[in-house]
VOMAR-167112 format. One record per residue: residue number from 1; x, y, z of N, C-alpha, C in turn. Coordinates in Angstrom, 1 decimal, m for minus. Layout:
<rs>
(NUM (X Y Z) (X Y Z) (X Y Z))
...
</rs>
This chain:
<rs>
(1 (20.1 18.9 m15.8) (20.7 20.2 m15.6) (22.1 19.9 m14.9))
(2 (23.1 20.7 m15.3) (24.4 20.5 m14.7) (24.6 21.5 m13.6))
(3 (25.8 21.4 m12.9) (26.0 22.2 m11.7) (26.0 23.7 m12.1))
(4 (26.8 24.1 m13.1) (26.9 25.5 m13.4) (25.5 26.1 m13.8))
(5 (24.7 25.3 m14.5) (23.4 25.8 m14.9) (22.5 26.0 m13.6))
(6 (22.6 25.0 m12.7) (21.8 25.1 m11.5) (22.3 26.3 m10.7))
(7 (23.6 26.5 m10.6) (24.1 27.6 m9.8) (23.7 28.9 m10.4))
(8 (23.8 29.0 m11.8) (23.3 30.2 m12.5) (21.9 30.6 m12.2))
(9 (21.0 29.5 m12.2) (19.6 29.7 m11.9) (19.4 30.3 m10.4))
(10 (20.2 29.7 m9.5) (20.1 30.2 m8.1) (20.7 31.6 m8.0))
(11 (21.8 31.9 m8.7) (22.4 33.2 m8.8) (21.4 34.2 m9.3))
(12 (20.7 33.9 m10.4) (19.8 34.8 m11.0) (18.6 35.2 m10.0))
(13 (18.1 34.2 m9.3) (17.1 34.4 m8.3) (17.6 35.3 m7.3))
(14 (18.8 35.1 m6.8) (19.4 35.9 m5.7) (19.6 37.4 m6.3))
(15 (20.1 37.4 m7.5) (20.3 38.8 m8.1) (19.0 39.6 m8.2))
(16 (18.0 38.9 m8.5) (16.7 39.6 m8.6) (16.2 40.0 m7.2))
(17 (16.4 39.1 m6.2) (16.0 39.4 m4.9) (16.7 40.6 m4.3))
(18 (18.0 40.7 m4.6) (18.8 41.8 m4.1) (18.9 43.0 m5.0))
(19 (18.5 42.8 m6.3) (18.6 43.9 m7.3) (20.0 44.2 m7.6))
(20 (20.9 43.2 m7.6) (22.3 43.5 m7.8) (23.0 42.2 m8.3))
(21 (24.2 42.3 m8.7) (25.0 41.1 m9.2) (25.5 40.4 m7.9))
(22 (26.0 39.2 m8.2) (26.6 38.4 m7.1) (25.6 38.1 m6.0))
(23 (24.4 37.7 m6.4) (23.3 37.5 m5.5) (23.6 36.4 m4.4))
(24 (24.3 35.3 m4.8) (24.5 34.3 m3.8) (25.5 34.8 m2.8))
(25 (26.5 35.6 m3.2) (27.4 36.2 m2.2) (26.6 37.1 m1.3))
(26 (25.7 37.9 m1.8) (24.9 38.8 m1.0) (24.0 38.0 0.0))
(27 (23.5 36.9 m0.5) (22.7 36.1 0.4) (23.6 35.5 1.6))
(28 (24.8 35.0 1.2) (25.7 34.5 2.2) (26.1 35.6 3.2))
(29 (26.4 36.8 2.7) (26.7 38.0 3.5) (25.6 38.3 4.5))
(30 (24.3 38.3 4.0) (23.2 38.5 4.9) (23.1 37.5 6.0))
(31 (23.3 36.2 5.6) (23.3 35.2 6.7) (24.4 35.4 7.7))
(32 (25.6 35.8 7.2) (26.7 36.0 8.1) (26.4 37.2 9.0))
(33 (25.8 38.2 8.5) (25.4 39.4 9.3) (24.2 39.3 10.1))
(34 (23.7 38.0 10.2) (22.5 37.7 11.0) (23.0 36.7 12.0))
(35 (23.8 37.1 13.0) (24.4 36.1 13.9) (23.5 35.2 14.7))
(36 (22.3 35.7 14.9) (21.4 34.8 15.7) (20.5 34.0 14.9))
(37 (20.7 34.0 13.6) (19.9 33.2 12.7) (19.9 31.7 13.0))
(38 (21.0 31.2 13.5) (21.0 29.7 13.8) (20.2 29.4 15.1))
(39 (19.8 30.4 15.8) (19.0 30.2 17.0) (17.5 30.0 16.6))
(40 (17.2 30.5 15.4) (15.8 30.5 15.0) (15.6 29.5 13.9))
(41 (16.6 29.2 13.1) (16.4 28.3 11.9) (17.4 27.1 12.1))
(42 (16.8 25.9 12.2) (17.6 24.7 12.5) (18.7 24.5 11.5))
(43 (18.4 24.6 10.2) (19.4 24.3 9.2) (20.3 25.5 8.9))
(44 (20.3 26.5 9.6) (21.0 27.8 9.3) (22.5 27.5 9.0))
(45 (23.2 26.9 10.0) (24.7 26.7 9.9) (25.0 25.8 8.7))
(46 (24.3 24.7 8.6) (24.6 23.8 7.5) (24.3 24.4 6.1))
(47 (23.2 25.2 6.0) (22.9 25.9 4.8) (24.0 26.9 4.4))
(48 (24.4 27.6 5.4) (25.5 28.6 5.2) (26.8 28.0 4.8))
(49 (27.1 26.9 5.4) (28.3 26.1 5.0) (28.2 25.6 3.6))
(50 (27.1 25.1 3.2) (26.9 24.5 1.9) (26.9 25.6 0.8))
(51 (26.3 26.7 1.1) (26.3 27.9 0.1) (27.7 28.4 m0.1))
(52 (28.5 28.5 1.0) (29.9 28.9 0.8) (30.7 27.9 0.0))
(53 (30.4 26.6 0.3) (31.1 25.6 m0.4) (30.8 25.6 m1.9))
(54 (29.5 25.7 m2.2) (29.1 25.7 m3.6) (29.5 26.9 m4.4))
(55 (29.6 28.1 m3.7) (30.2 29.3 m4.3) (31.6 29.0 m4.6))
(56 (32.4 28.4 m3.7) (33.8 28.1 m3.9) (33.9 27.1 m5.1))
(57 (33.1 26.1 m5.1) (33.1 25.1 m6.2) (32.9 25.8 m7.6))
(58 (31.9 26.7 m7.6) (31.6 27.4 m8.8) (32.8 28.2 m9.3))
(59 (33.4 28.9 m8.3) (34.6 29.8 m8.6) (35.7 28.9 m9.1))
(60 (35.9 27.8 m8.5) (37.0 26.9 m9.0) (36.7 26.4 m10.4))
(61 (35.5 26.0 m10.7) (35.2 25.5 m12.1) (35.4 26.7 m13.1))
(62 (35.0 27.9 m12.8) (35.0 29.0 m13.7) (36.4 29.6 m13.8))
(63 (37.2 29.6 m12.8) (38.5 30.3 m12.8) (39.7 29.5 m12.8))
(64 (39.7 28.3 m12.3) (40.9 27.5 m12.2) (41.1 26.5 m13.3))
(65 (42.3 26.5 m14.0) (42.5 25.5 m15.0) (42.4 24.1 m14.4))
(66 (41.9 23.2 m15.2) (41.8 21.8 m14.8) (40.6 21.5 m13.9))
(67 (39.9 22.5 m13.4) (38.7 22.2 m12.5) (37.5 22.2 m13.4))
(68 (36.8 21.1 m13.4) (35.6 20.9 m14.2) (34.5 20.4 m13.3))
(69 (33.3 20.4 m13.8) (32.2 19.9 m13.1) (32.4 18.4 m12.8))
(70 (33.0 17.7 m13.7) (33.2 16.3 m13.6) (34.1 16.0 m12.4))
(71 (35.2 16.7 m12.1) (36.0 16.4 m11.0) (35.8 17.3 m9.8))
(72 (34.8 18.2 m9.8) (34.5 19.0 m8.7) (33.2 18.7 m8.0))
(73 (32.3 18.1 m8.7) (30.9 17.9 m8.1) (30.3 16.7 m8.6))
(74 (29.2 16.3 m7.9) (28.4 15.1 m8.4) (26.9 15.5 m8.4))
(75 (26.1 14.5 m8.6) (24.7 14.6 m8.7) (24.1 15.2 m7.5))
(76 (24.6 14.8 m6.3) (24.1 15.3 m5.0) (24.3 16.8 m4.9))
(77 (25.4 17.3 m5.4) (25.7 18.7 m5.3) (24.6 19.5 m6.1))
(78 (24.4 19.0 m7.3) (23.4 19.6 m8.2) (22.0 19.6 m7.5))
(79 (21.7 18.5 m6.9) (20.4 18.3 m6.3) (20.3 19.3 m5.1))
(80 (21.4 19.5 m4.3) (21.3 20.4 m3.2) (21.0 21.8 m3.7))
(81 (21.7 22.3 m4.8) (21.5 23.6 m5.3) (20.1 23.7 m5.8))
(82 (19.6 22.7 m6.5) (18.2 22.8 m7.0) (17.2 22.8 m5.8))
(83 (17.4 22.0 m4.8) (16.5 22.0 m3.6) (16.6 23.4 m2.9))
(84 (17.7 24.0 m2.8) (17.8 25.3 m2.2) (17.0 26.3 m3.0))
(85 (17.2 26.3 m4.3) (16.4 27.1 m5.2) (14.9 27.0 m4.9))
(86 (14.4 25.7 m4.9) (13.0 25.4 m4.6) (12.6 26.0 m3.2))
(87 (13.5 25.8 m2.2) (13.2 26.4 m0.9) (13.1 27.9 m0.9))
(88 (13.9 28.6 m1.7) (13.8 30.0 m1.9) (12.5 30.4 m2.5))
(89 (12.1 29.7 m3.6) (10.9 30.0 m4.3) (9.6 29.7 m3.4))
(90 (9.7 28.8 m2.5) (8.6 28.5 m1.6) (8.8 29.2 m0.2))
(91 (9.7 30.2 m0.1) (10.0 31.0 1.1) (10.2 30.0 2.3))
(92 (11.0 29.0 2.1) (11.4 28.1 3.2) (12.9 28.0 3.3))
(93 (13.6 29.0 2.7) (15.0 29.1 2.8) (15.4 29.7 4.2))
(94 (16.6 29.7 4.6) (17.0 30.2 6.0) (16.6 31.6 6.2))
(95 (16.8 32.5 5.3) (16.5 33.9 5.6) (15.0 34.2 5.7))
(96 (14.3 33.5 4.8) (12.8 33.6 4.8) (12.2 33.0 6.1))
(97 (12.7 31.9 6.5) (12.3 31.3 7.8) (12.6 32.2 9.0))
(98 (13.8 32.7 9.0) (14.2 33.7 10.0) (13.3 34.8 10.1))
(99 (13.0 35.5 9.0) (12.1 36.6 9.0) (10.7 36.3 9.5))
(100 (10.2 35.1 9.1) (8.9 34.7 9.5) (8.9 34.5 11.0))
(101 (9.9 33.8 11.5) (10.0 33.5 13.0) (10.1 34.8 13.8))
(102 (10.9 35.8 13.3) (11.1 37.1 14.0) (9.8 37.8 14.0))
(103 (9.1 37.8 12.9) (7.8 38.5 12.9) (6.8 37.9 13.8))
(104 (6.8 36.5 13.8) (5.9 35.8 14.7) (6.2 36.1 16.2))
(105 (7.5 36.1 16.5) (7.9 36.3 17.9) (7.6 37.7 18.3))
(106 (7.7 38.7 17.4) (7.4 40.1 17.8) (5.9 40.2 18.1))
(107 (5.1 39.5 17.3) (3.6 39.6 17.6) (3.3 38.9 18.9))
(108 (3.9 37.7 19.1) (3.7 37.0 20.4) (4.2 37.7 21.6))
(109 (5.4 38.2 21.5) (6.0 38.9 22.7) (5.4 40.3 23.0))
(110 (4.9 41.0 21.9) (4.3 42.3 22.2) (2.9 42.1 22.8))
(111 (2.2 41.1 22.4) (0.9 40.9 23.0) (0.9 40.2 24.4))
(112 (1.9 39.4 24.6) (2.0 38.7 25.9) (3.0 39.3 26.9))
(113 (3.8 40.2 26.4) (4.8 40.8 27.3) (5.9 39.8 27.7))
(114 (6.0 38.7 27.0) (7.0 37.7 27.3) (8.4 38.1 27.1))
(115 (9.3 37.3 27.7) (10.7 37.5 27.5) (11.2 37.0 26.1))
(116 (12.0 37.8 25.5) (12.5 37.4 24.2) (13.5 36.3 24.2))
(117 (13.4 35.4 23.2) (14.4 34.3 23.1) (15.7 34.8 22.7))
(118 (15.9 36.0 22.2) (17.1 36.4 21.6) (18.2 36.5 22.7))
(119 (17.8 36.8 24.0) (18.8 36.9 25.0) (19.5 35.5 25.2))
(120 (18.7 34.4 25.3) (19.2 33.1 25.4) (20.1 32.8 24.2))
(121 (19.7 33.2 23.1) (20.4 33.0 21.8) (21.8 33.7 21.9))
(122 (21.8 34.9 22.4) (23.0 35.7 22.5) (24.0 34.9 23.3))
(123 (23.6 34.3 24.4) (24.5 33.6 25.3) (25.1 32.4 24.6))
(124 (24.2 31.7 23.8) (24.7 30.5 23.1) (25.6 30.9 22.0))
(125 (25.3 32.0 21.3) (26.2 32.5 20.2) (27.6 32.8 20.8))
(126 (27.6 33.4 21.9) (28.9 33.8 22.5) (29.7 32.5 22.8))
(127 (29.1 31.5 23.3) (29.8 30.2 23.6) (30.3 29.6 22.3))
(128 (29.5 29.7 21.2) (29.9 29.2 19.9) (31.1 29.9 19.3))
(129 (31.1 31.2 19.5) (32.2 32.0 19.0) (33.5 31.6 19.7))
(130 (33.4 31.4 21.1) (34.6 31.0 21.8) (35.1 29.6 21.4))
(131 (34.2 28.7 21.2) (34.7 27.3 20.8) (35.3 27.4 19.4))
(132 (34.7 28.2 18.5) (35.3 28.3 17.1) (36.7 28.9 17.2))
(133 (36.8 29.9 18.1) (38.1 30.5 18.3) (39.1 29.5 18.8))
(134 (38.7 28.7 19.7) (39.6 27.7 20.3) (40.0 26.7 19.2))
(135 (39.0 26.3 18.4) (39.4 25.3 17.3) (40.4 25.9 16.4))
(136 (40.2 27.2 16.0) (41.1 27.8 15.1) (42.5 27.9 15.7))
(137 (42.5 28.3 17.0) (43.8 28.4 17.6) (44.5 27.0 17.7))
(138 (43.7 26.0 18.0) (44.3 24.7 18.0) (44.9 24.3 16.7))
(139 (44.1 24.5 15.6) (44.6 24.2 14.2) (45.9 24.9 13.9))
(140 (45.9 26.2 14.3) (47.1 27.0 14.0) (48.3 26.5 14.8))
(141 (48.1 26.1 16.1) (49.1 25.5 16.9) (49.7 24.2 16.3))
(142 (48.8 23.4 15.8) (49.1 22.1 15.2) (50.0 22.4 13.9))
(143 (49.5 23.3 13.1) (50.3 23.7 11.9) (51.7 24.2 12.2))
(144 (51.8 25.1 13.2) (53.1 25.6 13.6) (54.0 24.5 14.1))
(145 (53.5 23.6 15.0) (54.3 22.5 15.5) (54.7 21.6 14.4))
(146 (53.8 21.3 13.5) (54.1 20.4 12.4) (55.2 21.0 11.5))
(147 (55.1 22.3 11.2) (56.1 22.9 10.4) (57.5 22.9 11.1))
(148 (57.5 23.1 12.4) (58.8 23.1 13.2) (59.4 21.7 13.1))
(149 (58.6 20.7 13.3) (59.0 19.3 13.2) (59.5 18.9 11.9))
(150 (58.8 19.4 10.8) (59.3 19.1 9.4) (60.6 19.7 9.2))
(151 (60.8 21.0 9.6) (62.1 21.7 9.4) (63.2 20.9 10.1))
(152 (63.0 20.4 11.4) (64.0 19.7 12.1) (64.3 18.4 11.4))
(153 (63.3 17.7 10.9) (63.6 16.4 10.2) (64.4 16.7 9.0))
(154 (64.0 17.7 8.2) (64.8 18.0 7.0) (66.2 18.4 7.3))
(155 (66.4 19.2 8.4) (67.8 19.5 8.8) (68.6 18.3 9.2))
(156 (68.0 17.4 10.0) (68.7 16.2 10.4) (69.0 15.3 9.2))
(157 (68.1 15.2 8.3) (68.3 14.4 7.1) (69.5 14.9 6.3))
(158 (69.6 16.2 6.1) (70.7 16.7 5.4) (72.0 16.6 6.1))
(159 (71.9 16.7 7.5) (73.1 16.6 8.3) (73.7 15.2 8.2))
(160 (72.8 14.2 8.2) (73.2 12.8 8.1) (73.8 12.5 6.7))
(161 (73.3 13.0 5.7) (73.7 12.8 4.3) (75.1 13.5 4.1))
(162 (75.3 14.7 4.6) (76.5 15.4 4.4) (77.5 14.9 5.5))
</rs>
């Protein structure tokens, strides 16, 4: 099976799950709208990153001239998509694991009166948002300074030539 066929198979499953088109995008959106998911599911962030990447790869292959399966993906990419499909079918995908964990925690906390883990997770999520913001700001600063230096070098180059 090739990448597009594997992606279509996953897309069809997600379409059926959501009763709508663009099922992989809806799955990604649900993950994004579940900010504490990474506190409950170990593979959450990596799975989200991979799903976004493979949606981008699919869009490149389908919409961009010169982008083909041959130059955009390899056997490991196809295997990841197929494995994710299998995880969804066996309800071991991130959203299914999250729902199972939340249900289990509700039963445990309601019967024992214990403190919810979501508060701890909220604190760590806030730290994560801050560090991501800092990284994005840093990248933006590097880009701006790089652009300024490039303009100066070009200006000096033309000044020396003329």
